[in-house]
Every structure is written in structure tokens, then in C-alpha cells.
N, C-alpha and C positions, 0 to 999 in steps of 0.2 A: 504494500500500500504506500510505501514511501515515495514511489514515483508518481502517484496521483496527486492532482491539485487538491487543496483542502476542501474546495466546494464539491469535488467528485467524491472524496472520502465521506463527507457529510451526507451526500445523497445515498451512497451505498449503506451507510448506517441507518438512514431512514427506511430503506427497503428491508433491511434485516431485522432491526430492533424496533421499528415503528417510529413515528414522528415523536419527538420529545419536546414537551413544553413544561415550564415550571413557573411557580409563583415567584414573586420577587424574593431574592435571597433573604432569609431570616424574617420575613414579613409576619409569620404566624407567631404571636406573642401570648403572654398570659391571658389577655382578653379573649383569645380564640380557644383557650384551654380552660375556660370557666364552665362550671357545671351547667348544663343545658344550653351552651352556646353553639348555634349552628353557623358555620362559616362556609360560604360558597367559594370554592377554589377555582373551578374551571367552567367556562361556558362550553356547551357542545351544541353543534348544529348538524342536523342530518343523522346518519347512522354511522357509528364508529365501533371498532373493536378495541377494547381496552386491554393492552398487553401487560402493562405494569402500572400500578398506582401506589404511591407511598409518600409518607411524610418523613423527612430526614431532620433530626434535631441539629440545630447549629449552636445551641447553648443548652446546658443540662436542665433536666426537669427537677423539681423539688421533690420532697418526700410525700407529697399528697397523692392519693390513689386515683388520679384522673384516668378515665378510659375514653377511647375514641372509636367511632364507627364511621364507615364511608356510606354515602347515599347519593341518589340522583333524584332530581325533580324536573318536571317539564312544564313549560308555560304554553307551548304549542305542540300538540293539544295539551289540555290541562291534565296532568298526571301528578298526584300528590307525592310527597316524599316517599321514596322507595329504597329500602336498605340494600346495599351492595355487600355488606358484611354485618356481623353483629359486633358488640363491643369487644375491643381488644382487652388484654389483661391490663393491669395497672401500669401506667408509665412512670410511676414513682422512681425517682433517682436514675432514670435513663441518662446517659451522657451524650455529649455532642458526637454526632456520627452514627448513633443508633437510629433505627427506622421503625415506623409503624406501617406495615405492609398489608395491602389488600390481597388476600390469597386467591379469591375468585373461583375456587372449586365448587362452592355452593353458597347461596345467599345466607344460609344459617351458620357459616363458618366465621369464627372470630378473626378480626384483623390480627396479624402476627407481629410480635415484637422481636427484633433481632437480638441475638444473645450477646452482641458486642458491637463496638463502633467500627464502621467501615466495612462490615461484612453482612450481606443479606443471605441468611441461611435458608429462608423460605421465600418463594415467589409464586407467581401465578402458574408456572410450569406448563405453559401452553394452553391453559384453561381460560381463554379470553372471555371477557364479559362484553356482550353486544348491547350497546345503548343507543337509544334514539330510533329513528325510522323516517318514513315518509307518509304523508296523509294520502287519502284516496285521490286527492287532486294533484298529488305529486309534490306538495310543499314539504320542505324539511322540518322535522321536529326541532324545537329549540328548548334547551334546558341547561341544567347545571349539575356538576359533580361537587358534592360538599362533604364536610366532616362535622360530626356532632360529638362534642365533649360532654361527659356526664360523670356522675358519682362524686367527684371532688374538684376543687378549683386549684389551678397552679398559681404560684407566686410570680412575681414580675421577672424572674431570672430566665425562664424558658424562651427559646425562639426556635423556629423551624421553617423549612421550605417544602412545599408540595411539588411532587413530580408526577407526570403522566406520560406514558408511552402509548401511542395508539396508531391504528390504521384507519383511514377513511374508507367507508363501505358504500357510500351513496354519492351521487353527483353533488358537488358543492359542500360535502361534509368537512367539518374541521372542529378543532377545539382550541381554546385560547385561555390564558390565565386571567382570572378576575381580580386577584390581589397580588 
């Protein structure tokens, strides 16, 4: 790959790993990890296959037992909040570099916490989640992917970045960061 231009390498990565978008670095802070706080992370338009969805801590969590779940909501057509996972285990004392990962093998599966910084030991393993669609008139669905924190509230020390790897599956489909 060393002989390919950076733009060519980026396009090859898009084809193999999916398109990568992320929230602003470190934008998720204590207010987003407050019990019952819903934070919309990404807009989605059309039909996409989610290959990887995770939140990476950029500053350590405190000792409070906050849990996180991933969800999707659509405004076109109206589809109420729909779980993509169930609550993760407690994120208490996770350090920078650890991740909250959507496993994606079944909606009733908890979001996974990595066992250490910088290493994701569980991922979606080819079990992509298909989100969105097209109406009978051919219009793209419009919605969001979000996270819901609950059980306990984090102190002001935590920060994190959301990441999404996806493949567009309908004409004009895309995702973009909301925060």
C-alpha cells in the first residue's frame, strides 16, 4: 500500500472497513453520561449497514456505575426509539482508550466493555445491523443513532468520542456526526 496515494488508501479502507465517521474528539462529557441522558450521535439517511459502532473514552470514567445502551430513532417515517443493544455493564473506572462497543449479534445483547485500553476484544464480527430504509414513494428514511446513559451519573472528568463504520445500502444513503 505504500505506493498508493493517501486518497487511494482511504478509498480502499472505505471499501473494506466501511465508511468511518466520528463525533468531535472528546465531545461526549459528563452531561452525556448523566442518568437518563439521551444523546444523538449520528444522523442517518436512507438504508445503511452498521459494521462497527463504539464509544472510545478519551478521559477516564469515575467510580459511578453508569451504563450505556445504543439506539436508533427515525423522524421519516416516525419510528420511536428502538434499542440496538441493551445496557452495557458499569463503566465505572474505565480508563482512557477503553471502549463501549455495540456487539450487534442480537438486539437483546449488552453493549460490551473492552477489558483494557487500546484493544477491542469484542466487535460486531460480521453481524451488521441494517438501519433505515426507503418509503413506498422511494424517499429515504431519516433518523439518528444515539446513546442512552442510565443507572448513575458520571462526574465532570469523563470524555469520549463516538465512532461509526458503515456501508450505504440505498441510493443517497449516508451518515454524519451530530456532535
